N, C-alpha and C positions, 0 to 999 in steps of 0.2 A: 227565464223562458218565462214568461206567461200560459196559462193552461191553453190548449189547442185544443179546438173542436177538429170535428169528426166532415168533410165537407163533400157532399151527397149534389151539389150542382152539377146540374152541367154542361157546366164551361162556360168561362174557364171552370178547371178544374182543379181536385186536390196536384198535388207534387209529392213527391219522397220526401221527408223530413231528413233524410239524410242532405238530399242536391238541395237542399237549402241554407242547411245546414253549413253545406263547404262555400255553394254561389257567398255566403254574409263573411266568411275569413277570407276571402279572397275580393271581397264587397271594395277596398281601397286601394287593397296594393295585389294585383294579378300578374303570378307567377313572379313577383321579385322587380317587378318593374318598376314600382313608386307609387302606380298612377292603377284606372278601374279599367276592368277591360271594357267599360261603356264609352272609355276613355282614348281606348290605342286601336289606330288607324286599321280600315280594313285590311290596307294592303302591309302591315306589318305582318313577319314571324310570328310575333306572337300570337299573333289571332286568323294568320292562315295555317297556322299549327289545330286549332282548335276546332275552325272549320272544315280543313281534312278529315278530323276525328271526326266529328258530326255524320260525315257522308259514308267513310269507311264503314264504322260503328251499323249504322243504316243499312246498307248493303249487309254488313255479315247477321245482322239480325233477321233478316228478311227474306235472307239466301240471292240477291239481285246480283246474276249477272253482269258481264261486262260488257254485255249486248242493251241497257239502260243506262240514261245518265238520271243523276242523281241532282234535285235544283229547290234550292232555299229560296221559295217567292214574298211576297207579300202581300194585299190584300186577300188573303182568307181564300176556304174556298168557295165563298160568292163568286169569287172572281175568277176561280177555274171553271163556272159555267156558262160565262161565254169566252174563254179563251181555247176549252177543247174545242167548239164548232168551229172556232174559228182558227184552230190552227192545224184541226181533222177534215172534216169536210173536201169534200168531195165533190164538181160540178156534175148535177143531172144524179146527184144519189141523196135517197134519203140520211136521216141518222134516227137509231131508233133507239128508245128512253122504258126502262119500265118506273111506271108507278106508284112509286109503296111511302106515300107524302110528303110533306110539307118542303121538304128539300130536293127533294126527286122534282117536284111544281114545278119549282122554282129555274132547277136545272134547263125544265122540257122550258120556259118561258122564255126564256134566254136563248135555246138554239134554233127555236122560232127566228129569230129575230136573222139568222143567218142561210136559211133553206127549209126543206119541207122534213117534217119530223113525225116520226111515228110511234105514236103510243103502244106496244105490242102488246102488253101485257098491268093490269093495273089492280092493289086493294083497296079502290075507292069508295067500291060497294060493301064490302065489309068496318068501315070507316077505319082504311090499312092495318088489321086488327092480323094480318096474316105476308107473309112473300110469296107471289103465286109463283105453282111450279107449272111443269115441261111450257120454258118458257120459249117461244121459237121466233128469234131474229133472224133477219133479213137476209140471201146470200149477196144480198148486194147494198146491203145497209154502207154508208161511210165509218159510221160504230155502228158499234153496241154498248151503251148505257144504264150504268145500276146506282144505288145508293148502297151502300153493306150496312150499315147500320143505322135504325129511322129512332134519332133522340127520343121525340117529343110521344110518339103511339108503341116505344122500344121492342120492337120486332128486328132483324136481323138477319141475313143470308146464311144456309150452314150447307148450304151446297152451292156451287157456284153455274151458271148457266155454260150452257154452250157458248160456243159463235164457229162460222167458216175459218179456217184460215187467212183469206183476206180479211175479215173485221175484226180488229181489235175489239178486244173489251176492254173498256173503260168504268169504273169505278168513284167512287166518293170512300174512303175510307175512313176519312174526318174522326168520327165517333167510336174506330171498332179496329185502327189500325193497333198491327199488332197484341193484339188481344188473342188470336191461334195463329196456328203457324198455317201458313195458308201458301200455294203452290205461286209465286209468283208468276214465274212465266206464262200464266194463263193469262196473264193479262197486259193488252198495250200500255197504259196508260193508271199509274194509282194515284191519287193528287186527299192531300184530310189536312185540313187547319191540325196546327200543332196543340191546342189551347184547352183539351180534352184526356190524350193519352201519350201523346209523348213532351210537351212542353210548354212553357203561356202563351197567352196572344201573340201575336205580332209577326208568325210566321206560320209559312205556308209549305208542306215537305211536297212536292212532285217528281216522282219515276215515270220516265218516260222511254217507248223504246226504241234505240238511237233514232234509228228506220224509217219512222216517220216524225220525224225534226223538218224532215226535208217539202212534206206537202203542203204545208201555210204557203198564200199566194206571197211571194217576190215585193208587192207593195203593198204588204203589208206595216204598221209603225211595229221600229224595231223594236218599244217597250215588250209589243204586242207581240210577240214571237217568245216561243221555248226556246228556239233555235238561241236567239242573242245571249238567252240565260244558259244555254249546256253548255254552249263555244267558249262564254266565261266563266264555270265553274260557279253563278249568281252571281261574280265578281265587277258585272258587267254595269253596276250603277252599286252607294254602298248599301250593304244588307244588313238588315237589322241583327247587328253581331250581339247583343247581350241575349235576346233569345235562343239564335241558334245555337251559344253558349249553356246559355239550361238545357236544353234539348241533347244536346251534349251530355249533358251531367248525370243526364234522367238515361237517357241509352250506358252509360256506362254504369247506372244503378243497377239494370235490365237486368245488363251482360253480368254483373256481378252474380245475381241470384239465379244463374242456372238460365235466362234471355227470355225465348217465346214461347218454347217444351213447358219451361217452368213457369211462367206469367196463366198460358192456358188453363192448368189444373187448377193453380189457383184459381184465375176468376173464374172453373168452372165449379170447385165449390165454394165459393160467395154467390153465385148468381143461384146455386140449388136450397144454400140454408133460405136466401127470402123467399125464391118460391111455392116452397117447404112451408113456410109460414103462409103463403096464400093459399095455397091450397088443403090445407089442413083446416082452414078459418069458420067453417062450412060458409060461406057466406059470405062477412064479415068482409075481406078484404078479395074486394074480387079484379081477380088481373086484366091488363087491356088483350092483350097478345095470345093469336094461339101458341100451344105449348110446342107445335112441333115451329116456333116460328119466334120464337123469346128471344132476346136479346141477351150478349153475358153483362151489356154494357149499362142498359137501361132499363131496368122493372120497374112497370106503369102498374096501374092501380087505379080502382076506385074505394071509396069507403058508403055504409048507408044511405049516407047524409052530406050535404055540401059542407053542413054546420058543423058535421063531426069532423070531416076533413080541414076542416079548419082549426078545430082543438086537437086533431092529432098532428096536425106542421108547429102549430103553438107549442104543443107540450115535448115536441122533442126539441125546440131550440132546450128548452130548460132543462133539457138532457145532452145538451151536447150534440146534438143533432140537427145540424143543420140543409140548406137546398133541399126538403124534398115537397115543395111546392110542386106541380105539376105547371107544365106550358100553359100560357095563358088562353092557349085555341083549343085544349083541350080540358082543360081542368086535371083535377083528382089529386093524383099524389106521385111523385117522381123517383127513385132511391138511381145517383145514377151511380157506379162502383166499376170506373177507371181501373186503367191498368197498378196503380198508386195509392189507392185504396185500398187498408190492410182489412186483413182478416178479423180485425179484433174489430175496427170500425165495426163490420158489416153483423159481428154477430150483437153487440151492443143494441147497436137499432133491429134483432132479428128480437131481445128479447124487452124493448119498446114497444115493441106493435102487439110481442105475447100480453104483457103486462096492459095495455090500451084497450085488447081486446076485450079482455078482463073487467076493467072496470069499467067500460061503455058501452058493450049490444047488451 
């Protein structure tokens, strides 16, 4: 096998090597069928087992009760930006959102096509460098929406805001799902593009409390209703079978190392290694996020000049550390250290950053 690099891209992101090897072993002949899983009917008993196991693993790892439906959909989290208001809006009631960055703004834009949107809190005043405190949602809102982690700015919720019992909390967890333990029953809806923390691009995990499925207008087009997919166990149409299979393997791997509790400890250790480098650099590396809002998944920082940032990215590539350039909208640098990123990879990056500072300060 050729030497693999450490992938710090924000997504599609790194996957566990064990998962890739398992998929490679079964690529041509899945479960002694003589064909690839990519060729097997989604109605077959072989795929049905994969599909059910993937959903059951989500339920086990996140502590999802039977009150919730687990769906594997397509269109990315971006499609959920409009499916959320379409399926949850109540006539005459506003939809409450918190604006913590680019993806929040995109969700807000889509929601405005369906009714009145109240932005109840925002961190735009300081370039999205923090998560707002003391968020107050209306008791009369259709729902309350937050973005759990902000990949571009490197901020993350570490305490969930409260809502009244009649206002379901909706969270886009695309980039932090299963990075730490949560109380899943605090949420009405959780959705996440898989390509950052649980699998490859091409599938979106949507978890919906069952009582909310009946809110949608009956005249809504069939494929746009969550209820359509929930009633058919995400098999109303042909699902992205290969992507779901890789998610299943990734979730099995997570379970094998101790589940979400174990990976949370590893994630905190990884993040602390890099934030410690930033904090002790005497300003050579300057973190974007406020300390109490720092993400466990996306470490964002700047160097003294853009020229040094470009050199740092280039030199890192030479050391087998790729994907460190910050998002085009904000510049700087970003290290995405999702669940599948090893502590060894983070330590190699940390040593590189120490050496780079010594040579270029």
